[in-house]
Residue frames relative to the residue before (quaternion, step in Angstrom):
aa qw qx qy qz dx dy dz
M 1.0000 0.0000 0.0000 0.0000 0.00 0.00 0.00
T 0.4955 -0.6184 0.5077 0.3382 3.55 -1.30 0.26
H 0.4123 -0.7091 0.5117 0.2557 3.55 -0.79 0.96
P 0.4284 -0.6970 0.4982 0.2873 3.63 -0.75 0.92
Q 0.4183 -0.7126 0.5072 0.2449 3.54 -0.99 0.83
K 0.6641 -0.5202 0.3635 0.3951 3.55 -1.22 0.53
G 0.8402 0.1743 -0.1443 0.4927 3.52 -0.91 0.99
S 0.6621 0.5037 -0.3195 0.4538 3.61 1.20 0.10
D 0.8681 0.0846 -0.0402 0.4874 3.56 -0.67 -1.15
S 0.4171 -0.6461 0.5694 0.2905 3.52 -1.19 0.60
F 0.1293 -0.7907 0.5956 0.0574 3.57 -1.25 0.32
T 0.4156 -0.6727 0.5446 0.2795 3.52 -1.31 0.21
L 0.1390 -0.7963 0.5879 0.0321 3.55 -0.99 0.89
S 0.1308 -0.7603 0.6320 0.0734 3.54 -0.95 0.94
V 0.1314 -0.7629 0.6292 0.0692 3.56 -0.99 0.89
V 0.1422 -0.8024 0.5787 0.0336 3.57 -0.54 1.24
V 0.0380 -0.8124 0.5804 -0.0407 3.57 -0.70 1.14
P 0.2017 -0.7694 0.5909 0.1346 3.65 -0.40 1.12
V 0.0861 -0.8164 0.5710 -0.0068 3.58 -0.86 0.98
H 0.1319 0.7532 -0.6390 0.0834 3.54 -0.95 0.96
N 0.8348 -0.1682 0.0532 0.5215 3.56 -0.40 1.32
E 0.3790 0.7184 -0.4894 0.3174 3.57 0.70 1.13
Q 0.1727 0.8299 -0.5139 0.1319 3.59 1.13 0.61
A 0.6683 0.5487 -0.3084 0.3965 3.58 0.94 -0.88
V 0.7975 0.3103 -0.1388 0.4985 3.59 1.08 -0.60
L 0.4974 0.7233 -0.4057 0.2546 3.59 1.21 -0.43
D 0.6228 0.5419 -0.3439 0.4474 3.61 0.97 -0.78
F 0.6877 0.4796 -0.2739 0.4712 3.56 0.83 -1.03
F 0.6244 0.5390 -0.3364 0.4543 3.57 1.03 -0.80
H 0.6824 0.4920 -0.3041 0.4470 3.58 0.81 -0.96
E 0.6197 0.5397 -0.3402 0.4571 3.58 1.04 -0.72
R 0.6972 0.4557 -0.2784 0.4782 3.58 0.86 -0.92
L 0.6162 0.5377 -0.3451 0.4605 3.58 1.05 -0.72
G 0.6463 0.5235 -0.3185 0.4548 3.58 0.94 -0.86
G 0.6480 0.5138 -0.3182 0.4636 3.57 1.02 -0.77
A 0.6670 0.5086 -0.3029 0.4524 3.57 0.99 -0.82
L 0.7218 0.4438 -0.2423 0.4725 3.59 1.12 -0.67
R 0.4450 0.7645 -0.4114 0.2197 3.57 1.28 -0.35
D 0.8273 0.2538 -0.1008 0.4909 3.60 0.75 -1.00
L 0.3701 0.7641 -0.4667 0.2477 3.60 1.12 0.49
G 0.3355 -0.7506 0.5053 0.2621 3.59 1.14 -0.50
A 0.5530 0.6016 -0.3859 0.4282 3.56 1.15 0.60
D 0.4521 -0.6078 0.5677 0.3223 3.51 -1.33 0.37
V 0.1248 -0.8576 0.4989 0.0060 3.57 -0.23 1.31
E 0.0815 -0.7381 0.6679 0.0500 3.50 -1.21 0.80
I 0.1337 -0.7750 0.6141 0.0664 3.60 -0.87 0.98
L 0.0711 -0.8181 0.5706 -0.0118 3.57 -0.47 1.23
Y 0.1430 -0.7702 0.6193 0.0535 3.56 -0.54 1.22
V 0.1555 -0.7734 0.6099 0.0754 3.57 -0.87 1.00
N 0.2033 -0.7955 0.5628 0.0956 3.56 -0.39 1.25
D 0.1527 -0.8262 0.5412 0.0338 3.55 -0.34 1.32
G 0.7727 -0.3848 0.1994 0.4639 3.56 0.51 1.21
S 0.1614 0.8094 -0.5480 0.1363 3.60 0.95 0.78
T 0.2458 -0.7819 0.5596 0.1232 3.57 -1.03 0.82
D 0.6028 0.5048 -0.3766 0.4899 3.59 1.26 0.06
G 0.7247 -0.4347 0.2994 0.4429 3.60 -1.09 -0.55
S 0.2718 0.8075 -0.4945 0.1720 3.59 1.20 0.35
L 0.6705 0.5054 -0.3179 0.4403 3.60 0.85 -0.90
D 0.6465 0.5081 -0.3235 0.4683 3.61 0.91 -0.86
L 0.6498 0.5104 -0.3183 0.4647 3.56 1.01 -0.79
M 0.6432 0.5123 -0.3260 0.4664 3.60 0.99 -0.79
I 0.6263 0.5251 -0.3370 0.4674 3.60 1.02 -0.75
R 0.6461 0.5071 -0.3173 0.4740 3.57 1.02 -0.77
L 0.6340 0.5171 -0.3292 0.4716 3.59 1.01 -0.78
R 0.6412 0.5281 -0.3227 0.4537 3.58 1.00 -0.81
A 0.6339 0.5418 -0.3344 0.4391 3.59 1.04 -0.77
G 0.7505 0.3832 -0.2083 0.4966 3.57 1.12 -0.63
D 0.7630 0.2595 -0.1509 0.5725 3.60 1.24 -0.11
A 0.3439 -0.7856 0.4827 0.1777 3.57 -0.36 1.27
R 0.5909 0.5894 -0.3707 0.4074 3.60 1.20 -0.32
V 0.6359 0.5792 -0.3150 0.4012 3.57 1.20 -0.49
S 0.0346 0.7331 -0.6793 -0.0030 3.52 -1.14 0.80
I 0.2547 -0.7762 0.5676 0.1026 3.56 -1.20 0.60
L 0.1204 -0.7437 0.6533 0.0752 3.53 -0.99 0.90
D 0.1241 -0.8125 0.5693 0.0205 3.56 -0.36 1.29
L 0.2518 -0.7874 0.5462 0.1350 3.59 -0.37 1.22
S 0.6171 -0.6093 0.3649 0.3387 3.55 -1.14 0.67
R 0.7784 -0.0471 0.0173 0.6257 3.59 1.24 -0.38
N 0.6423 -0.4861 0.3968 0.4401 3.57 -1.29 -0.17
F 0.0941 -0.8161 0.5702 0.0064 3.56 -0.50 1.25
G 0.5919 -0.5565 0.3751 0.4463 3.61 1.23 -0.19
K 0.6478 -0.5756 0.3471 0.3585 3.52 -1.14 0.72
E 0.6402 0.5430 -0.3468 0.4182 3.60 0.92 -0.85
V 0.6785 0.4657 -0.2883 0.4895 3.59 0.96 -0.83
A 0.6142 0.5455 -0.3525 0.4484 3.61 1.02 -0.73
I 0.6297 0.5129 -0.3291 0.4817 3.59 1.02 -0.79
S 0.6567 0.5159 -0.3112 0.4536 3.58 0.92 -0.90
A 0.6310 0.5246 -0.3316 0.4654 3.59 1.01 -0.78
G 0.6503 0.5111 -0.3151 0.4654 3.57 0.99 -0.80
L 0.6524 0.5044 -0.3111 0.4724 3.59 0.99 -0.80
D 0.5970 0.5752 -0.3603 0.4276 3.60 1.08 -0.64
L 0.7799 0.3534 -0.1648 0.4897 3.58 1.01 -0.81
A 0.5194 0.6498 -0.4258 0.3560 3.62 1.15 -0.38
S 0.1821 -0.8271 0.5294 0.0503 3.56 -0.86 1.00
G 0.4841 0.7183 -0.4085 0.2878 3.59 1.23 -0.04
D 0.6005 -0.5179 0.4619 0.3972 3.54 -1.35 0.26
A 0.7577 0.0944 -0.0669 0.6423 3.55 1.25 -0.57
V 0.1646 -0.7848 0.5939 0.0654 3.57 -1.08 0.77
V 0.1627 -0.7755 0.6058 0.0718 3.57 -0.82 1.04
L 0.1835 -0.7511 0.6268 0.0965 3.57 -0.99 0.93
I 0.1436 0.7910 -0.5797 0.1331 3.58 -0.76 1.00
D 0.4211 -0.6816 0.5388 0.2603 3.58 -1.11 0.74
A 0.5108 -0.6766 0.4552 0.2722 3.55 -1.24 0.52
D 0.5602 0.6588 -0.3796 0.3286 3.61 1.21 -0.17
L 0.4268 -0.7457 0.4146 0.3000 3.60 1.36 0.01
Q 0.3792 0.6649 -0.5391 0.3513 3.57 1.09 0.58
D 0.7084 0.3208 -0.2126 0.5917 3.55 1.24 -0.54
P 0.3375 -0.7983 0.4583 0.1968 3.61 -0.32 1.22
P 0.4547 -0.6855 0.4940 0.2818 3.63 -0.81 0.95
E 0.5744 0.6238 -0.3722 0.3774 3.59 1.14 -0.55
L 0.5856 0.5784 -0.3659 0.4345 3.60 1.28 -0.19
I 0.4708 0.7137 -0.4301 0.2898 3.61 1.20 -0.35
P 0.6408 0.5137 -0.3596 0.4428 3.68 0.84 -0.75
A 0.6391 0.5156 -0.3327 0.4637 3.62 1.03 -0.71
L 0.6248 0.5231 -0.3362 0.4722 3.58 1.05 -0.72
I 0.6613 0.5086 -0.3050 0.4594 3.57 0.96 -0.86
E 0.6283 0.5345 -0.3424 0.4498 3.60 0.96 -0.78
R 0.6645 0.4852 -0.3079 0.4777 3.57 0.96 -0.80
W 0.6120 0.5396 -0.3390 0.4684 3.59 1.10 -0.70
R 0.6321 0.5372 -0.3254 0.4538 3.58 1.02 -0.80
E 0.6334 0.5334 -0.3327 0.4512 3.59 1.16 -0.50
G 0.6720 -0.5347 0.2833 0.4270 3.60 1.25 -0.05
F 0.5222 0.6319 -0.4248 0.3841 3.61 1.22 0.17
D 0.3840 -0.7420 0.5111 0.2020 3.55 -0.98 0.91
V 0.7667 0.1550 -0.1008 0.6148 3.58 1.15 -0.56
V 0.0079 -0.7768 0.6291 -0.0272 3.56 -0.72 1.10
Y 0.0647 -0.8296 0.5545 -0.0048 3.57 -0.34 1.25
A 0.4169 -0.6889 0.5412 0.2421 3.52 -1.17 0.74
R 0.1451 -0.8060 0.5713 0.0541 3.58 -0.64 1.14
R 0.3785 -0.7500 0.5071 0.1926 3.53 -0.81 1.11
T 0.2084 -0.7658 0.5967 0.1187 3.56 -0.86 0.98
E 0.7798 0.0695 -0.0366 0.6210 3.57 1.27 -0.38
R 0.2110 -0.7869 0.5724 0.0929 3.58 -1.01 0.87
S 0.1067 -0.8220 0.5587 0.0282 3.57 0.31 1.28
G 0.7791 0.3350 -0.2520 0.4662 3.53 -1.00 0.84
D 0.6325 0.5061 -0.3438 0.4749 3.61 1.21 -0.29
S 0.5102 -0.6441 0.4749 0.3152 3.56 -1.06 0.72
R 0.6537 -0.5095 0.3791 0.4116 3.55 -1.25 0.32
L 0.6330 0.5347 -0.3317 0.4510 3.56 1.04 -0.78
K 0.6673 0.4969 -0.3057 0.4631 3.58 0.93 -0.87
R 0.6504 0.5018 -0.3220 0.4707 3.59 0.98 -0.79
A 0.6655 0.5075 -0.3097 0.4513 3.59 0.97 -0.85
T 0.6778 0.4803 -0.3055 0.4654 3.58 0.92 -0.86
A 0.6259 0.5223 -0.3422 0.4674 3.60 1.04 -0.70
F 0.6335 0.5307 -0.3233 0.4609 3.57 0.99 -0.85
G 0.6918 0.4799 -0.2820 0.4600 3.56 0.90 -0.94
F 0.6371 0.5506 -0.3373 0.4209 3.58 0.96 -0.85
Y 0.6934 0.4800 -0.2952 0.4491 3.58 0.78 -0.99
R 0.6520 0.4986 -0.3280 0.4677 3.60 1.05 -0.67
V 0.6411 0.5198 -0.3301 0.4581 3.60 1.01 -0.75
I 0.7051 0.4666 -0.2867 0.4504 3.57 0.79 -0.98
Q 0.5672 0.5774 -0.3873 0.4414 3.59 1.16 -0.48
R 0.7014 0.4655 -0.2689 0.4680 3.56 0.98 -0.82
L 0.6852 0.5032 -0.2891 0.4402 3.57 1.07 -0.65
C 0.7053 0.4584 -0.2647 0.4714 3.59 1.06 -0.69
D 0.4238 -0.7014 0.5148 0.2518 3.54 -1.22 0.53
F 0.6951 0.3000 -0.2798 0.5904 3.57 1.24 0.51
S 0.5589 -0.6525 0.4162 0.2978 3.55 -1.22 0.48
I 0.1184 -0.7514 0.6466 0.0575 3.55 -0.89 1.04
P 0.4449 -0.7203 0.4497 0.2847 3.63 -0.51 1.10
A 0.4024 -0.7086 0.5304 0.2338 3.55 -0.93 0.93
D 0.8530 0.1841 -0.1376 0.4686 3.55 -1.26 0.61
A 0.5512 0.5591 -0.4181 0.4568 3.59 1.13 0.66
G 0.2475 -0.7768 0.5635 0.1336 3.55 -0.84 0.98
D 0.7504 -0.3559 0.2810 0.4809 3.56 -1.11 -0.71
Y 0.5123 0.6442 -0.4230 0.3790 3.60 1.23 -0.26
R 0.3602 0.7199 -0.5128 0.2984 3.57 -0.41 1.23
L 0.3540 -0.6860 0.5858 0.2468 3.52 -1.39 0.12
L 0.1309 -0.7783 0.6119 0.0528 3.55 -1.04 0.87
S 0.4251 -0.6680 0.5445 0.2766 3.55 -1.06 0.74
A 0.6924 -0.4730 0.3303 0.4333 3.57 -1.27 0.22
R 0.6947 0.4610 -0.3084 0.4579 3.60 0.88 -0.80
A 0.5928 0.5366 -0.3694 0.4735 3.61 1.15 -0.49
V 0.6345 0.5172 -0.3250 0.4736 3.59 1.04 -0.76
R 0.6390 0.5157 -0.3337 0.4631 3.59 0.97 -0.81
A 0.6368 0.5147 -0.3274 0.4716 3.58 1.04 -0.73
M 0.6615 0.5128 -0.3118 0.4497 3.60 0.92 -0.86
R 0.6261 0.5575 -0.3451 0.4219 3.60 1.05 -0.66
Q 0.6176 0.5670 -0.3508 0.4171 3.58 1.15 -0.40
F 0.6041 0.5334 -0.3659 0.4655 3.61 1.21 -0.28
R 0.0141 0.8209 -0.5694 0.0414 3.57 -0.59 1.12
E 0.3825 0.7243 -0.5055 0.2713 3.61 1.13 0.28
R 0.5330 -0.6573 0.4412 0.2988 3.54 -1.13 0.69
H 0.7054 0.3915 -0.2539 0.5336 3.60 1.01 -0.74
R 0.0385 0.8490 -0.5137 0.1175 3.51 -0.01 1.38
F 0.0510 -0.7425 0.6679 0.0098 3.52 -0.81 1.10
M 0.2886 -0.8394 0.4293 0.1668 3.54 0.17 1.36
K 0.6189 0.5486 -0.3607 0.4311 3.60 0.97 -0.73
G 0.6528 0.4958 -0.3092 0.4821 3.56 1.07 -0.71
L 0.6533 0.5131 -0.3173 0.4575 3.59 0.98 -0.81
F 0.6201 0.5416 -0.3451 0.4506 3.58 1.00 -0.77
A 0.6952 0.4577 -0.2704 0.4838 3.57 0.99 -0.81
W 0.6367 0.5793 -0.3281 0.3891 3.58 1.01 -0.86
I 0.6407 0.5561 -0.3436 0.4027 3.62 0.99 -0.74
G 0.4078 -0.7183 0.4804 0.2949 3.58 1.17 -0.36
Y 0.4891 0.6443 -0.5187 0.2767 3.58 -1.08 -0.88
P 0.6411 -0.5300 0.3739 0.4102 3.61 -1.17 0.42
Q 0.0157 -0.8065 0.5897 -0.0390 3.57 -0.79 1.04
S 0.0338 -0.7942 0.6065 -0.0143 3.55 -1.11 0.69
A 0.3614 -0.7369 0.5394 0.1881 3.55 -1.27 0.48
V 0.1242 -0.7171 0.6768 0.1106 3.51 -1.32 0.57
E 0.2871 -0.7999 0.5064 0.1458 3.58 -0.58 1.13
Y 0.0651 0.7819 -0.6167 0.0638 3.54 -1.16 0.69
Q 0.4337 -0.6554 0.5450 0.2921 3.54 -1.34 0.25
R 0.3546 -0.7586 0.5094 0.1983 3.55 -0.68 1.11
D 0.3512 -0.7549 0.5254 0.1755 3.54 -0.91 1.00
P 0.5767 -0.5436 0.4520 0.4094 3.59 -1.24 0.27
R 0.6192 -0.5177 0.4263 0.4084 3.57 -1.24 0.42
Q 0.4437 -0.7314 0.4608 0.2363 3.58 -0.88 1.00
A 0.7858 -0.0980 0.0973 0.6029 3.58 1.05 -0.73
G 0.7176 0.4157 -0.3120 0.4635 3.56 -1.26 0.28
V 0.4540 -0.6634 0.5219 0.2852 3.55 -1.32 -0.19
T 0.5645 -0.6071 0.4399 0.3454 3.53 -1.16 0.62
K 0.3966 -0.7131 0.5296 0.2317 3.56 -1.13 0.72
F 0.6521 0.5198 -0.3096 0.4568 3.58 1.27 -0.26
T 0.1222 -0.7671 0.6293 0.0233 3.55 -0.23 1.32
Y 0.6723 -0.4850 0.3478 0.4379 3.58 -1.25 0.20
W 0.6111 0.5434 -0.3573 0.4512 3.60 1.08 -0.63
R 0.6717 0.4764 -0.2946 0.4848 3.59 0.97 -0.86
L 0.6274 0.5238 -0.3410 0.4645 3.58 1.05 -0.67
W 0.6208 0.5329 -0.3402 0.4635 3.58 1.05 -0.74
N 0.6773 0.4783 -0.2871 0.4796 3.58 0.92 -0.90
F 0.6083 0.5479 -0.3384 0.4640 3.56 1.13 -0.68
A 0.6591 0.4934 -0.3029 0.4800 3.58 0.97 -0.86
L 0.6420 0.5187 -0.3195 0.4654 3.57 0.99 -0.84
E 0.6247 0.5381 -0.3268 0.4620 3.57 1.05 -0.79
G 0.6763 0.5074 -0.2983 0.4430 3.55 0.89 -0.93
I 0.6906 0.4844 -0.2888 0.4527 3.56 0.86 -0.94
T 0.7284 0.4327 -0.2590 0.4637 3.60 0.82 -0.93
S 0.6155 0.5593 -0.3549 0.4271 3.61 1.18 -0.42
F 0.8202 0.2580 -0.0974 0.5012 3.57 1.03 -0.69
S 0.7848 0.2431 -0.1523 0.5494 3.59 1.18 0.13
V 0.2556 -0.7173 0.6218 0.1831 3.53 -1.20 0.66
G 0.2471 0.8195 -0.4806 0.1905 3.55 1.28 0.39
P 0.6521 0.5144 -0.3433 0.4386 3.63 0.85 -0.82
L 0.6335 0.5152 -0.3353 0.4699 3.60 1.04 -0.70
K 0.6476 0.5102 -0.3192 0.4674 3.56 1.02 -0.78
V 0.6212 0.5345 -0.3369 0.4636 3.57 1.03 -0.80
A 0.6561 0.5071 -0.3139 0.4625 3.58 0.93 -0.91
T 0.6439 0.5232 -0.3210 0.4566 3.59 1.01 -0.80
Y 0.7045 0.4683 -0.2723 0.4585 3.56 0.78 -1.03
L 0.6528 0.5011 -0.3175 0.4710 3.56 1.00 -0.82
G 0.6326 0.5285 -0.3267 0.4623 3.58 1.04 -0.75
L 0.6546 0.5011 -0.3083 0.4747 3.59 0.98 -0.83
F 0.6349 0.5383 -0.3259 0.4481 3.56 1.02 -0.85
I 0.6922 0.4613 -0.2799 0.4793 3.58 0.85 -0.98
A 0.6269 0.5397 -0.3401 0.4472 3.59 1.01 -0.80
F 0.6184 0.5567 -0.3427 0.4361 3.58 1.00 -0.82
W 0.7151 0.4341 -0.2577 0.4835 3.57 0.81 -1.01
T 0.6029 0.5549 -0.3556 0.4496 3.59 1.12 -0.61
F 0.6555 0.5002 -0.3077 0.4747 3.58 0.97 -0.85
L 0.6297 0.5209 -0.3337 0.4698 3.59 1.01 -0.76
F 0.6637 0.5043 -0.3043 0.4611 3.55 0.95 -0.91
A 0.6426 0.5161 -0.3194 0.4676 3.60 1.01 -0.84
G 0.6427 0.5252 -0.3185 0.4578 3.57 1.00 -0.82
W 0.6418 0.5248 -0.3161 0.4612 3.54 1.03 -0.85
I 0.6382 0.5269 -0.3289 0.4548 3.60 0.99 -0.85
V 0.6629 0.5010 -0.3062 0.4646 3.59 0.92 -0.93
L 0.6744 0.4990 -0.3001 0.4540 3.59 0.86 -0.95
K 0.6631 0.5036 -0.3064 0.4613 3.57 0.93 -0.90
T 0.6435 0.5261 -0.3209 0.4541 3.57 1.02 -0.80
V 0.6598 0.5092 -0.3029 0.4622 3.58 0.97 -0.89
L 0.7389 0.4368 -0.2379 0.4546 3.59 0.86 -0.93
F 0.8446 0.1955 -0.0521 0.4957 3.56 0.82 -0.98
G 0.4564 -0.6378 0.4882 0.3830 3.54 1.19 -0.34
E 0.1220 -0.8090 0.5736 0.0405 3.58 -1.17 0.35
P 0.3684 -0.6932 0.5651 0.2538 3.62 -0.87 0.83
V 0.7355 -0.3852 0.2925 0.4744 3.56 -1.29 -0.03
Q 0.4883 -0.6773 0.4690 0.2880 3.57 -0.91 0.99
G 0.5416 -0.6498 0.4358 0.3074 3.53 -1.09 0.74
Y 0.5880 -0.6060 0.4269 0.3238 3.54 -1.12 0.74
P 0.6471 0.5238 -0.3495 0.4298 3.68 0.85 -0.80
T 0.6521 0.5181 -0.3277 0.4461 3.59 0.92 -0.86
M 0.6677 0.5071 -0.3006 0.4545 3.57 0.90 -0.92
M 0.6968 0.4736 -0.2878 0.4554 3.58 0.83 -0.96
T 0.6204 0.5454 -0.3451 0.4455 3.59 1.01 -0.77
T 0.6679 0.5001 -0.2955 0.4654 3.57 0.93 -0.93
I 0.6684 0.5024 -0.3076 0.4541 3.59 0.88 -0.92
L 0.6826 0.4902 -0.2928 0.4561 3.59 0.88 -0.94
L 0.6430 0.5284 -0.3307 0.4449 3.59 0.98 -0.82
L 0.7105 0.4445 -0.2647 0.4771 3.56 0.79 -1.02
G 0.6432 0.5251 -0.3260 0.4520 3.59 1.00 -0.80
G 0.6487 0.5211 -0.3142 0.4571 3.57 0.98 -0.84
M 0.6567 0.5044 -0.3105 0.4669 3.57 0.97 -0.84
Q 0.6508 0.5165 -0.3207 0.4549 3.57 0.96 -0.81
L 0.6685 0.4925 -0.3070 0.4651 3.58 0.92 -0.88
T 0.6215 0.5343 -0.3406 0.4608 3.59 1.04 -0.73
A 0.6705 0.4909 -0.2960 0.4710 3.57 0.91 -0.93
I 0.6433 0.5094 -0.3255 0.4698 3.61 0.99 -0.79
G 0.6302 0.5372 -0.3286 0.4542 3.59 1.04 -0.76
L 0.6473 0.5056 -0.3152 0.4754 3.58 0.99 -0.82
L 0.6356 0.5165 -0.3240 0.4735 3.56 0.97 -0.82
G 0.6416 0.5401 -0.3182 0.4420 3.57 1.01 -0.84
E 0.6165 0.5478 -0.3470 0.4467 3.59 1.02 -0.76
Y 0.7020 0.4541 -0.2677 0.4789 3.56 0.88 -0.92
V 0.6419 0.5131 -0.3299 0.4647 3.60 0.96 -0.80
G 0.6295 0.5404 -0.3288 0.4513 3.59 1.02 -0.78
R 0.6582 0.4967 -0.3068 0.4754 3.55 1.01 -0.79
I 0.6159 0.5257 -0.3426 0.4764 3.58 1.04 -0.73
F 0.6374 0.5411 -0.3177 0.4472 3.58 0.96 -0.89
N 0.6822 0.4888 -0.2920 0.4587 3.58 0.89 -0.95
E 0.6757 0.5008 -0.3033 0.4478 3.58 0.96 -0.81
T 0.6485 0.5400 -0.3340 0.4199 3.61 1.00 -0.75
K 0.5977 0.5708 -0.3708 0.4236 3.62 1.16 -0.41
K 0.1995 -0.8351 0.4929 0.1413 3.59 1.28 -0.43
R 0.2134 0.7755 -0.5601 0.1983 3.57 0.83 0.92
P 0.5938 -0.5507 0.4257 0.4035 3.61 -1.17 0.44
L 0.5714 -0.5982 0.4316 0.3597 3.56 -1.16 0.55
Y 0.7988 -0.0819 0.1170 0.5844 3.57 0.96 -0.84
F 0.2312 -0.7134 0.6297 0.2026 3.52 -1.39 0.13
V 0.3704 -0.7380 0.5329 0.1847 3.53 -1.16 0.71
N 0.3450 -0.7183 0.5669 0.2089 3.56 -0.93 0.92
K 0.7702 -0.1975 0.1549 0.5863 3.56 0.90 -0.96
H 0.2149 -0.7471 0.6163 0.1258 3.53 -1.12 0.76
Y 0.2297 -0.8168 0.5199 0.0987 3.55 -0.36 1.28
T 0.5898 0.4821 -0.4469 0.4689 3.54 0.21 1.34
G 0.4728 -0.6996 0.4587 0.2768 3.55 -1.13 0.56
R 0.5436 0.6738 -0.3853 0.3196 3.56 1.27 -0.19
V 0.7998 0.1036 -0.0403 0.5899 3.62 0.99 -0.78
P 0.3863 -0.7202 0.5165 0.2554 3.64 -0.56 1.05
A 0.6014 -0.6045 0.3800 0.3585 3.57 -1.02 0.77
D 0.7007 0.4786 -0.2941 0.4398 3.60 0.96 -0.79
Q 0.6613 0.4557 -0.3263 0.4986 3.58 1.30 0.14
S 0.3280 0.7676 -0.4909 0.2495 3.57 1.26 0.30
P 0.5728 -0.6035 0.4260 0.3552 3.62 -1.02 0.73
G 0.5868 0.5941 -0.3794 0.3985 3.58 1.11 -0.55
L 0.6916 0.4655 -0.2788 0.4767 3.58 1.14 -0.53
Q 0.6762 0.5057 -0.2824 0.4552 3.56 1.26 -0.18
N 0.7107 0.4380 -0.2522 0.4893 3.60 1.21 -0.17
């Protein structure tokens, strides 16, 4: 589509909000979101995607919908994870531009007008880049910094550092994203992989306003592993090169033992030397097998071709629940 120029054409805007147990903050989020959208001059749709919440989030979203005609709700049949919830929202979003934002208010809704202005300049993907991560521990900031730098080196395309899911997508970028149906989804990588003109808007990330984060260090580790294995075979190459390197020195060492034995004879080899060699080679083999298992497991999951998600109910009259894209893929 043609991006409307500043001060000219009106446009439609979809705001996709994945929600999982955000009862404590959802009211405040919706109030701030409404304020940020008030003077945009756009026809706005707010799509809350309930990702299997077990608290009162769904009831609260239904109440918000009763008081705001812009709100629709996609209630997934269970918790499928944030990446799939975002994908479900993109499947149904109908706007000329689509904004993705979390409900925890770490990403300020007031930044949306700035994202739209950059979109009007002709960019298909406008991502919010964090210049500061208030509320995150030093360990979390350090691991995030390291992860983005590592994945930049492993991938053959550029994934913006310090950018989360908070971003705006044009209609054609959304159409491109809908074509990805793999189960192992690292959305930040997919957003970058589609290409198209992209730009950043910088902001300072706020602490979570209420509730607790869903991303424990264990989940963050699995998230990083998902990102690296989804877009790079680098770990397999590292295992190959490291195996060749160790094998080279092992063969040299074996040759030296044989030569020394032939020339000078040799008493019984020491136990420490034998155990060190066995443990080193065994550890490397198990590491390489583990890496292979990660990739084989992903191949196994993809070959089953299961749907990404199922819908329990779609709270809007525009698309019947049994016609949701989640039931067709």
